[in-house]
mmCIF file of the C-alpha atoms, coordinates in Angstrom:
data_MODEL
# 
_entry.id   MODEL 
# 
loop_
_atom_site.group_PDB 
_atom_site.id 
_atom_site.type_symbol 
_atom_site.label_atom_id 
_atom_site.label_alt_id 
_atom_site.label_comp_id 
_atom_site.label_asym_id 
_atom_site.label_entity_id 
_atom_site.label_seq_id 
_atom_site.pdbx_PDB_ins_code 
_atom_site.Cartn_x 
_atom_site.Cartn_y 
_atom_site.Cartn_z 
_atom_site.occupancy 
_atom_site.B_iso_or_equiv 
_atom_site.pdbx_formal_charge 
_atom_site.auth_seq_id 
_atom_site.auth_comp_id 
_atom_site.auth_asym_id 
_atom_site.auth_atom_id 
_atom_site.pdbx_PDB_model_num 
ATOM 1   C CA . UNK A 1 1   ? -17.509  47.825 -48.800 1.00 0.00 ? 1   UNK A CA 1 
ATOM 2   C CA . UNK A 1 2   ? -19.316  46.713 -45.637 1.00 0.00 ? 2   UNK A CA 1 
ATOM 3   C CA . UNK A 1 3   ? -20.891  50.168 -45.286 1.00 0.00 ? 3   UNK A CA 1 
ATOM 4   C CA . UNK A 1 4   ? -22.188  49.961 -48.831 1.00 0.00 ? 4   UNK A CA 1 
ATOM 5   C CA . UNK A 1 5   ? -23.865  46.626 -48.066 1.00 0.00 ? 5   UNK A CA 1 
ATOM 6   C CA . UNK A 1 6   ? -25.363  48.025 -44.847 1.00 0.00 ? 6   UNK A CA 1 
ATOM 7   C CA . UNK A 1 7   ? -26.712  51.148 -46.614 1.00 0.00 ? 7   UNK A CA 1 
ATOM 8   C CA . UNK A 1 8   ? -28.114  49.041 -49.435 1.00 0.00 ? 8   UNK A CA 1 
ATOM 9   C CA . UNK A 1 9   ? -29.787  46.699 -46.927 1.00 0.00 ? 9   UNK A CA 1 
ATOM 10  C CA . UNK A 1 10  ? -31.310  49.627 -45.027 1.00 0.00 ? 10  UNK A CA 1 
ATOM 11  C CA . UNK A 1 11  ? -32.600  51.190 -48.244 1.00 0.00 ? 11  UNK A CA 1 
ATOM 12  C CA . UNK A 1 12  ? -34.121  47.874 -49.250 1.00 0.00 ? 12  UNK A CA 1 
ATOM 13  C CA . UNK A 1 13  ? -35.845  47.474 -45.870 1.00 0.00 ? 13  UNK A CA 1 
ATOM 14  C CA . UNK A 1 14  ? -37.216  51.031 -45.876 1.00 0.00 ? 14  UNK A CA 1 
ATOM 15  C CA . UNK A 1 15  ? -38.505  50.757 -49.439 1.00 0.00 ? 15  UNK A CA 1 
ATOM 16  C CA . UNK A 1 16  ? -40.214  47.434 -48.731 1.00 0.00 ? 16  UNK A CA 1 
ATOM 17  C CA . UNK A 1 17  ? -42.066  48.883 -45.710 1.00 0.00 ? 17  UNK A CA 1 
ATOM 18  C CA . UNK A 1 18  ? -43.840  51.610 -47.637 1.00 0.00 ? 18  UNK A CA 1 
ATOM 19  C CA . UNK A 1 19  ? -47.515  51.045 -48.297 1.00 0.00 ? 19  UNK A CA 1 
ATOM 20  C CA . UNK A 1 20  ? -48.993  51.350 -51.757 1.00 0.00 ? 20  UNK A CA 1 
ATOM 21  C CA . UNK A 1 21  ? -51.995  53.648 -51.900 1.00 0.00 ? 21  UNK A CA 1 
ATOM 22  C CA . UNK A 1 22  ? -54.451  52.775 -54.654 1.00 0.00 ? 22  UNK A CA 1 
ATOM 23  C CA . UNK A 1 23  ? -54.382  55.282 -57.497 1.00 0.00 ? 23  UNK A CA 1 
ATOM 24  C CA . UNK A 1 24  ? -57.636  56.919 -58.559 1.00 0.00 ? 24  UNK A CA 1 
ATOM 25  C CA . UNK A 1 25  ? -58.337  55.802 -62.134 1.00 0.00 ? 25  UNK A CA 1 
ATOM 26  C CA . UNK A 1 26  ? -59.771  58.790 -64.023 1.00 0.00 ? 26  UNK A CA 1 
ATOM 27  C CA . UNK A 1 27  ? -62.846  58.352 -66.194 1.00 0.00 ? 27  UNK A CA 1 
ATOM 28  C CA . UNK A 1 28  ? -64.475  60.347 -68.979 1.00 0.00 ? 28  UNK A CA 1 
ATOM 29  C CA . UNK A 1 29  ? -66.069  62.634 -66.383 1.00 0.00 ? 29  UNK A CA 1 
ATOM 30  C CA . UNK A 1 30  ? -64.618  64.265 -63.271 1.00 0.00 ? 30  UNK A CA 1 
ATOM 31  C CA . UNK A 1 31  ? -64.935  61.179 -61.049 1.00 0.00 ? 31  UNK A CA 1 
ATOM 32  C CA . UNK A 1 32  ? -62.885  58.019 -60.841 1.00 0.00 ? 32  UNK A CA 1 
ATOM 33  C CA . UNK A 1 33  ? -62.351  54.738 -59.040 1.00 0.00 ? 33  UNK A CA 1 
ATOM 34  C CA . UNK A 1 34  ? -59.702  52.604 -57.370 1.00 0.00 ? 34  UNK A CA 1 
ATOM 35  C CA . UNK A 1 35  ? -59.380  48.915 -58.230 1.00 0.00 ? 35  UNK A CA 1 
ATOM 36  C CA . UNK A 1 36  ? -57.549  46.303 -56.170 1.00 0.00 ? 36  UNK A CA 1 
ATOM 37  C CA . UNK A 1 37  ? -57.607  42.553 -56.859 1.00 0.00 ? 37  UNK A CA 1 
ATOM 38  C CA . UNK A 1 38  ? -56.677  39.864 -54.334 1.00 0.00 ? 38  UNK A CA 1 
ATOM 39  C CA . UNK A 1 39  ? -56.903  36.074 -54.379 1.00 0.00 ? 39  UNK A CA 1 
ATOM 40  C CA . UNK A 1 40  ? -58.580  33.860 -51.789 1.00 0.00 ? 40  UNK A CA 1 
ATOM 41  C CA . UNK A 1 41  ? -58.085  30.096 -51.667 1.00 0.00 ? 41  UNK A CA 1 
ATOM 42  C CA . UNK A 1 42  ? -61.420  29.559 -49.896 1.00 0.00 ? 42  UNK A CA 1 
ATOM 43  C CA . UNK A 1 43  ? -63.275  31.439 -52.643 1.00 0.00 ? 43  UNK A CA 1 
ATOM 44  C CA . UNK A 1 44  ? -61.359  29.488 -55.292 1.00 0.00 ? 44  UNK A CA 1 
ATOM 45  C CA . UNK A 1 45  ? -62.636  26.163 -53.941 1.00 0.00 ? 45  UNK A CA 1 
ATOM 46  C CA . UNK A 1 46  ? -66.191  27.523 -54.249 1.00 0.00 ? 46  UNK A CA 1 
ATOM 47  C CA . UNK A 1 47  ? -65.372  28.927 -57.712 1.00 0.00 ? 47  UNK A CA 1 
ATOM 48  C CA . UNK A 1 48  ? -66.704  32.243 -56.397 1.00 0.00 ? 48  UNK A CA 1 
ATOM 49  C CA . UNK A 1 49  ? -65.769  35.892 -56.718 1.00 0.00 ? 49  UNK A CA 1 
ATOM 50  C CA . UNK A 1 50  ? -66.459  38.685 -54.220 1.00 0.00 ? 50  UNK A CA 1 
ATOM 51  C CA . UNK A 1 51  ? -66.551  42.360 -55.178 1.00 0.00 ? 51  UNK A CA 1 
ATOM 52  C CA . UNK A 1 52  ? -66.898  44.956 -52.415 1.00 0.00 ? 52  UNK A CA 1 
ATOM 53  C CA . UNK A 1 53  ? -66.515  48.706 -52.271 1.00 0.00 ? 53  UNK A CA 1 
ATOM 54  C CA . UNK A 1 54  ? -68.013  52.094 -51.638 1.00 0.00 ? 54  UNK A CA 1 
ATOM 55  C CA . UNK A 1 55  ? -69.524  55.005 -53.539 1.00 0.00 ? 55  UNK A CA 1 
ATOM 56  C CA . UNK A 1 56  ? -68.374  58.362 -52.180 1.00 0.00 ? 56  UNK A CA 1 
ATOM 57  C CA . UNK A 1 57  ? -68.393  62.062 -53.028 1.00 0.00 ? 57  UNK A CA 1 
ATOM 58  C CA . UNK A 1 58  ? -65.238  63.100 -54.900 1.00 0.00 ? 58  UNK A CA 1 
ATOM 59  C CA . UNK A 1 59  ? -64.698  66.307 -52.897 1.00 0.00 ? 59  UNK A CA 1 
ATOM 60  C CA . UNK A 1 60  ? -66.157  65.591 -49.443 1.00 0.00 ? 60  UNK A CA 1 
ATOM 61  C CA . UNK A 1 61  ? -65.217  61.872 -49.414 1.00 0.00 ? 61  UNK A CA 1 
ATOM 62  C CA . UNK A 1 62  ? -68.449  60.905 -47.613 1.00 0.00 ? 62  UNK A CA 1 
ATOM 63  C CA . UNK A 1 63  ? -70.509  57.852 -48.568 1.00 0.00 ? 63  UNK A CA 1 
ATOM 64  C CA . UNK A 1 64  ? -73.422  58.578 -50.882 1.00 0.00 ? 64  UNK A CA 1 
ATOM 65  C CA . UNK A 1 65  ? -76.760  57.192 -49.767 1.00 0.00 ? 65  UNK A CA 1 
ATOM 66  C CA . UNK A 1 66  ? -79.362  56.412 -52.416 1.00 0.00 ? 66  UNK A CA 1 
ATOM 67  C CA . UNK A 1 67  ? -76.682  55.144 -54.756 1.00 0.00 ? 67  UNK A CA 1 
ATOM 68  C CA . UNK A 1 68  ? -76.622  52.100 -57.004 1.00 0.00 ? 68  UNK A CA 1 
ATOM 69  C CA . UNK A 1 69  ? -74.114  49.746 -58.529 1.00 0.00 ? 69  UNK A CA 1 
ATOM 70  C CA . UNK A 1 70  ? -74.808  48.023 -61.841 1.00 0.00 ? 70  UNK A CA 1 
ATOM 71  C CA . UNK A 1 71  ? -73.000  44.847 -62.844 1.00 0.00 ? 71  UNK A CA 1 
ATOM 72  C CA . UNK A 1 72  ? -73.840  42.636 -65.778 1.00 0.00 ? 72  UNK A CA 1 
ATOM 73  C CA . UNK A 1 73  ? -77.645  42.898 -66.067 1.00 0.00 ? 73  UNK A CA 1 
ATOM 74  C CA . UNK A 1 74  ? -78.314  43.522 -62.372 1.00 0.00 ? 74  UNK A CA 1 
ATOM 75  C CA . UNK A 1 75  ? -78.582  46.742 -60.354 1.00 0.00 ? 75  UNK A CA 1 
ATOM 76  C CA . UNK A 1 76  ? -78.086  46.759 -56.586 1.00 0.00 ? 76  UNK A CA 1 
ATOM 77  C CA . UNK A 1 77  ? -79.379  49.714 -54.568 1.00 0.00 ? 77  UNK A CA 1 
ATOM 78  C CA . UNK A 1 78  ? -77.398  50.992 -51.578 1.00 0.00 ? 78  UNK A CA 1 
ATOM 79  C CA . UNK A 1 79  ? -78.705  53.291 -48.862 1.00 0.00 ? 79  UNK A CA 1 
ATOM 80  C CA . UNK A 1 80  ? -75.277  53.454 -47.174 1.00 0.00 ? 80  UNK A CA 1 
ATOM 81  C CA . UNK A 1 81  ? -73.013  53.949 -50.200 1.00 0.00 ? 81  UNK A CA 1 
ATOM 82  C CA . UNK A 1 82  ? -71.388  50.539 -49.696 1.00 0.00 ? 82  UNK A CA 1 
ATOM 83  C CA . UNK A 1 83  ? -71.899  47.373 -51.723 1.00 0.00 ? 83  UNK A CA 1 
ATOM 84  C CA . UNK A 1 84  ? -70.985  43.698 -51.650 1.00 0.00 ? 84  UNK A CA 1 
ATOM 85  C CA . UNK A 1 85  ? -71.447  41.331 -54.588 1.00 0.00 ? 85  UNK A CA 1 
ATOM 86  C CA . UNK A 1 86  ? -70.784  37.603 -54.677 1.00 0.00 ? 86  UNK A CA 1 
ATOM 87  C CA . UNK A 1 87  ? -71.068  35.418 -57.731 1.00 0.00 ? 87  UNK A CA 1 
ATOM 88  C CA . UNK A 1 88  ? -69.418  32.897 -59.983 1.00 0.00 ? 88  UNK A CA 1 
ATOM 89  C CA . UNK A 1 89  ? -66.231  33.723 -61.860 1.00 0.00 ? 89  UNK A CA 1 
ATOM 90  C CA . UNK A 1 90  ? -66.613  34.650 -65.503 1.00 0.00 ? 90  UNK A CA 1 
ATOM 91  C CA . UNK A 1 91  ? -64.128  34.770 -68.355 1.00 0.00 ? 91  UNK A CA 1 
ATOM 92  C CA . UNK A 1 92  ? -66.410  37.288 -70.043 1.00 0.00 ? 92  UNK A CA 1 
ATOM 93  C CA . UNK A 1 93  ? -65.331  40.856 -69.388 1.00 0.00 ? 93  UNK A CA 1 
ATOM 94  C CA . UNK A 1 94  ? -67.842  43.093 -67.668 1.00 0.00 ? 94  UNK A CA 1 
ATOM 95  C CA . UNK A 1 95  ? -67.797  46.453 -65.960 1.00 0.00 ? 95  UNK A CA 1 
ATOM 96  C CA . UNK A 1 96  ? -69.265  48.059 -62.866 1.00 0.00 ? 96  UNK A CA 1 
ATOM 97  C CA . UNK A 1 97  ? -71.243  51.309 -63.078 1.00 0.00 ? 97  UNK A CA 1 
ATOM 98  C CA . UNK A 1 98  ? -71.815  53.449 -59.977 1.00 0.00 ? 98  UNK A CA 1 
ATOM 99  C CA . UNK A 1 99  ? -74.531  56.091 -59.880 1.00 0.00 ? 99  UNK A CA 1 
ATOM 100 C CA . UNK A 1 100 ? -76.184  58.393 -57.351 1.00 0.00 ? 100 UNK A CA 1 
ATOM 101 C CA . UNK A 1 101 ? -78.838  61.096 -57.703 1.00 0.00 ? 101 UNK A CA 1 
ATOM 102 C CA . UNK A 1 102 ? -77.208  64.457 -58.445 1.00 0.00 ? 102 UNK A CA 1 
ATOM 103 C CA . UNK A 1 103 ? -73.852  62.912 -59.387 1.00 0.00 ? 103 UNK A CA 1 
ATOM 104 C CA . UNK A 1 104 ? -72.155  61.865 -62.613 1.00 0.00 ? 104 UNK A CA 1 
ATOM 105 C CA . UNK A 1 105 ? -71.948  58.083 -63.069 1.00 0.00 ? 105 UNK A CA 1 
ATOM 106 C CA . UNK A 1 106 ? -68.576  56.335 -63.071 1.00 0.00 ? 106 UNK A CA 1 
ATOM 107 C CA . UNK A 1 107 ? -67.812  53.196 -65.102 1.00 0.00 ? 107 UNK A CA 1 
ATOM 108 C CA . UNK A 1 108 ? -64.873  50.863 -64.611 1.00 0.00 ? 108 UNK A CA 1 
ATOM 109 C CA . UNK A 1 109 ? -62.844  49.563 -67.501 1.00 0.00 ? 109 UNK A CA 1 
ATOM 110 C CA . UNK A 1 110 ? -64.127  46.102 -68.518 1.00 0.00 ? 110 UNK A CA 1 
ATOM 111 C CA . UNK A 1 111 ? -62.458  43.294 -66.548 1.00 0.00 ? 111 UNK A CA 1 
ATOM 112 C CA . UNK A 1 112 ? -62.788  39.531 -66.149 1.00 0.00 ? 112 UNK A CA 1 
ATOM 113 C CA . UNK A 1 113 ? -62.724  37.453 -62.995 1.00 0.00 ? 113 UNK A CA 1 
ATOM 114 C CA . UNK A 1 114 ? -61.229  34.127 -61.975 1.00 0.00 ? 114 UNK A CA 1 
ATOM 115 C CA . UNK A 1 115 ? -62.302  31.746 -59.203 1.00 0.00 ? 115 UNK A CA 1 
ATOM 116 C CA . UNK A 1 116 ? -60.993  33.056 -55.889 1.00 0.00 ? 116 UNK A CA 1 
ATOM 117 C CA . UNK A 1 117 ? -60.822  36.724 -56.881 1.00 0.00 ? 117 UNK A CA 1 
ATOM 118 C CA . UNK A 1 118 ? -61.593  39.193 -54.142 1.00 0.00 ? 118 UNK A CA 1 
ATOM 119 C CA . UNK A 1 119 ? -61.921  42.666 -55.652 1.00 0.00 ? 119 UNK A CA 1 
ATOM 120 C CA . UNK A 1 120 ? -62.211  46.054 -53.940 1.00 0.00 ? 120 UNK A CA 1 
ATOM 121 C CA . UNK A 1 121 ? -63.586  48.907 -56.071 1.00 0.00 ? 121 UNK A CA 1 
ATOM 122 C CA . UNK A 1 122 ? -64.102  52.316 -54.487 1.00 0.00 ? 122 UNK A CA 1 
ATOM 123 C CA . UNK A 1 123 ? -65.936  54.849 -56.625 1.00 0.00 ? 123 UNK A CA 1 
ATOM 124 C CA . UNK A 1 124 ? -65.513  58.626 -56.274 1.00 0.00 ? 124 UNK A CA 1 
ATOM 125 C CA . UNK A 1 125 ? -68.375  60.503 -57.954 1.00 0.00 ? 125 UNK A CA 1 
ATOM 126 C CA . UNK A 1 126 ? -68.363  64.185 -58.915 1.00 0.00 ? 126 UNK A CA 1 
ATOM 127 C CA . UNK A 1 127 ? -71.469  66.285 -58.503 1.00 0.00 ? 127 UNK A CA 1 
ATOM 128 C CA . UNK A 1 128 ? -73.479  66.812 -61.652 1.00 0.00 ? 128 UNK A CA 1 
ATOM 129 C CA . UNK A 1 129 ? -73.508  70.542 -62.339 1.00 0.00 ? 129 UNK A CA 1 
ATOM 130 C CA . UNK A 1 130 ? -76.663  70.355 -64.442 1.00 0.00 ? 130 UNK A CA 1 
ATOM 131 C CA . UNK A 1 131 ? -79.606  71.588 -62.376 1.00 0.00 ? 131 UNK A CA 1 
ATOM 132 C CA . UNK A 1 132 ? -82.323  69.137 -61.470 1.00 0.00 ? 132 UNK A CA 1 
ATOM 133 C CA . UNK A 1 133 ? -85.435  70.379 -63.220 1.00 0.00 ? 133 UNK A CA 1 
ATOM 134 C CA . UNK A 1 134 ? -87.944  72.002 -60.958 1.00 0.00 ? 134 UNK A CA 1 
ATOM 135 C CA . UNK A 1 135 ? -91.337  72.548 -62.515 1.00 0.00 ? 135 UNK A CA 1 
ATOM 136 C CA . UNK A 1 136 ? -93.869  74.620 -60.677 1.00 0.00 ? 136 UNK A CA 1 
ATOM 137 C CA . UNK A 1 137 ? -97.476  74.825 -61.804 1.00 0.00 ? 137 UNK A CA 1 
ATOM 138 C CA . UNK A 1 138 ? -98.402  78.229 -63.113 1.00 0.00 ? 138 UNK A CA 1 
ATOM 139 C CA . UNK A 1 139 ? -101.271 79.488 -60.891 1.00 0.00 ? 139 UNK A CA 1 
ATOM 140 C CA . UNK A 1 140 ? -102.614 81.826 -63.593 1.00 0.00 ? 140 UNK A CA 1 
ATOM 141 C CA . UNK A 1 141 ? -102.854 79.034 -66.156 1.00 0.00 ? 141 UNK A CA 1 
ATOM 142 C CA . UNK A 1 142 ? -100.733 80.924 -68.711 1.00 0.00 ? 142 UNK A CA 1 
# 
């Protein structure tokens, strides 16, 4: 009986020490995103919300420069592939949209925020396989 309690205790300790890796949420295209929500008492007293994250390549996992994040009616440009947004909490659901030249955009599912929320959203964008149009002037004029 004592061995059973010891084994159960060890199993409980080992299972509680494992870390939870965020799961990539698939979207309607090949990319996806991870979404983690935390709560901060200091942000709650300010009735604020902070959303941070990165925009990376799905395959190479490197940050995408010249990317943008759209939230509500605002677009924030990022030359490093990282973003940080701070604002007031809203009961109205909204979504984030990440975009970069040559990549397919990724949209989160609509979500709402509460005072004190600290949210981490990491976007993984897939390359757009459509060629970027290249138009060259015809020197013969035909």
